[in-house]
N, C-alpha and C positions, 0 to 999 in steps of 0.2 A: 463371699463365703466366710471370710475371717471375722467380719462383723457379726454374722449369724453365729459363728463359733463362740465368740466372746459373750454375746448376749445369752446364748443357751447355757453356757457354763454358769453365768451369774444367776440365771433363773433356777437352775437345778440346785445350786448350792444354797440359795436363799430359802428354798423349800425344805432342804434336807441337810441338816448340820453334820451328817456323817460324811458328806462329800468333801474330799480333800484334793486339791489340785497340786500336783508335784511337777516341777519343771527342772530340766537340766541346764539351768542358766541361759534359757532362751525365752523369747516371747514377751519381753517387758512391756512394750506399748500395747500388745495384744491383751495383756492382763491388767491394764490400768484400772478398769472398772471393777474387775474381780477383787483386786487388792484393796480397793477403796470400800467395796460393799461387803466383802467377806475376808477381812485381813487374817483372821485366825484360822482360815481354811486353806491358806496358801503356803506352800513349802518350796523354797528354792534349794534343791538338793546339790546344786553346783555341778561342775563338769565331772560327774561320776555316775553315768547313766546306769551301769550295771548295779551299783549299790542302790540307786534310786528304785529299781525294780524290786530288789530285796526289801527295801523299806516299805514299798507298796504292798508286798506280800504280807509283811507283818501287820500292817494297818488293816488289811482286809480280814485277816484272821481275828483281829480285835474288834471287828464289827463296823469298821469304816468302809466307805465306798471310794477308793482312790481313783483319780483320773491322772494318768501319766502322760505328759506332753514332751515332745522333742521333734527335731527334724527327722524325717522318715529314714534318712541314711543312718540315724542312730537309734531311733525307736520306729521299727523293731529290729533293724539289721544288727546294730552293735550289741544289742542285748538279747539276741534270739535264745541263747541257752537259758538265760534267767527267766524269760517269759515262759519257755517250755517247762522248766523244772519248778520254778518258784510260784508260778501262777496257774498255767494251764493244767499241769498234772493234777492239782487239787481243785480245779474248776472254780477258782476264786473270782469274785465280782470286781475285776479291775478293767477299766477302759483305757486303752492306749490310743493316743493321737499322734500320727506321723504326719507332720506338716511339711509342705514343700516337696511332695512326691514327684517323681519324674525328673524333668530337667529344669525345675523352677530356679534352683540355685546354680544357674548356668555358669556364671563367671568363676565360681569356686571349684569347678572341676569335678572329676570323677568321685572324689571323696565325699562330695555333698550331693551327688546326683543319685537318685534311688529308683532304679527300674527293675528291681528284683524282689521288692517287699511283699507283693501279693503272693508270689510263688513260695517264698519262705514262710509267710504267715499261715497260708491256707493248708500247709502240710502238717501243722501242729494240731494234734487232737484237742478238742474243746474250744479252740480259738476261732471265734467268728470274725469275718473280714467284711468291712463295709467300705464303699467307695463312692461317696456323694459327688454330684456334679454341680450343684449350686446351693444357694442359701436354704431353700426349702427342703432339699434332700438332706442337707446337713442337720437341720432341726429334727427331721423325722428319724434319721439314723441315730442321733443322740437320745431321742425319746425312747426308741426301741432298745438301744444298748442299756439304758438305765433300767428299763423294765425287766430285761433279761436276767440281770444279776449274775452274769457269766463273763468270762474273758472275751473282750471285743477289741479288735484293732480297727480304727477308723482312719482311712487314708485320705489326706487332704492335699489336693494339688493346687494348680494355679487359681488365684482368687478372683481375678477380674476378667473372666471370659464371657460374661453376659448371663442373663437369666434364662433358665430352662423352663421353670414353672412360675406362672403368674400369681398363684395362690397356694396355700398350704396343701400338702399331699397327705393321703391316708393309706399309702401302700403298707402292706403287711410284710413281716420278715420274709425275705427271699424273693419277693415279687419283682418282676420286671415291669416297668411302667410304660404304657403305650403313649408315645408322643404323636405318632401319625399312623393310623391304621392303613393297611393295604389289602388288596384283593388276593385271594389264594392264587399261588403260582408266580407271584412277583418276588422281587428281591427284598430281603430284610436286612436292615442295618441295626446292629446291636452295639451300643457304646456305653462306656463307663467313665466316670470322672471327667477330666478336662476335655476328653475327646467327644463328649456329647454335643457341645456347641458346634464343633466341626461337622459332625454327622447331621445336625439340623440344617446347616448351610448347604450341605451336599444334597439333602432331600428337597430343599426348596428350589435350588437352582439347576441341579444336574440330574438327579434321579427322582423325578416327581412321582413315579409309580411305586417307589419303594416304601415299605413300612419302616417305622423307626421306633426303637425301644431304648430306654435308658435303664441301666442296671446298677442301682445303688448298693445292692447286696451281692457280694461275690460268694460268700459262704456263710450260711446256707443259701442256696438258690432254689427257686421253685422249678423243680425238674419237670413236673407235668406241664407247666406253662411253656417252658423252653422247648420241650418235645413237640408241643402243638405248633409252635412257631416254625420249627425245623420241618415238620411234616407238611406244612402248607406253603412253604416258600421255595422258590426255584433255586435259591442259593442264600447263604447267610454270610454277611460280612461283619466281623467283630473289630472294634476300634478301641485302643487303649494306649495310654502313655506309659507303657510298661513292656518288659520283654515279652516276645511272642512265646517264650517257654515258661509254662507254669502259671500264666496269668489268666485273665478273663477269657481270652480266646481259647485257651486250653480247657477251661471249665466247659465251655460250650461244645468243643470238639469231643471231649471225653463222654459227655452225656449223649450227644447226637450219635456217636459211633456205636453206642450200645443199643439205643432205642429208636432212633430216627435218622439213619444215615442220609446225609445230604452234602452238597458241596459247601465247604466252609473255607473262607479266606480270612486269615488272621492278619490284621494290620496293627503293628506294634513295633517295638524296638528289636532290630536284628541282633544276632549273636556277636556283638562288638561294643567296645567302649566309645565314648565321644573322641573324635580325633583332635578337635580344637576346643578351646573355650570361646565363649561369645555370649551374645544376648540369648534370651529364652527363644525368641523367634528364630534366631539363627540355628540353634540346636534342633528345633523342630524340623527345620528344613534339612539340616545335615542328616537327620535320621528318617527323613521321608514322612514326617507326620504333619507338615503344614498343609493347608487346604489344597493347593495346586498339586502337590505330590500325591496326596491321598486320592484326589480325583483321578489322576492318571493311573494310579495303581488299581483302582476299582474298575476303571474303563478297560484296562488291559486284561484284567481277570475276566470280565464279562465277555470281551471279544474272544479270548482264548477258550471260553467255555461253550461257545456257540457251535 
């Protein structure tokens, strides 16, 4: 995903000299190609993320297309007020990249772990929220974000969890992408970001009758498509490396409760911080998001629903 991110930024900036990449003193190796190919379009704003968003606002008003990069614990969390008032309020064409979402920066502790960014970002008017799962979804999300010319937050999680799509995708804004169709009345798994690969493994080995969808777009989302999935499924399981409060699972539950009530089981981060520091794999296990834990949680839900 990170390679796709770097390549896409270079491609966009090479075609459009209005694009300026701003970073808060992060991502040096990630932007080696960008700095070499588009040196005049790169700005290191230093460890001053709130000021960086203000700079992006001014640049957008002057006709530029700023792309603001940072760790998701800082972009959007640390600068939420600036995004709300400086960018979203006036619907300015700024793309925000929050890298390392979820538990990726595991050893750095709670200050660098971001499991609330979707909830915070999607509550801000005019701000679109994207959550790609692999390189192809990353490219498509950036293509749509550029075409929108509106505020967009792109959430980037773990980079090396495997390929979801073997070829470029053509999903439109808001669409859920069918990875595995299922028959009416079967279980449906809906996943976003880093949890899509786990959902794929579960469908292949544990729940072969289930349908599977990936959701690269959190806001907006295709309500009609989602309602159809809820109406034709015996139950819906949502998976995300994010809090169960206000995230992707909440989006699904909110829409389903109004138009297509069904059983929905949200798998995500509970209402707690990490108890210990450790590897990324360790933290997924601590929070019940590793493969075995998720399998048990879904099985228990199915058993309790019979």
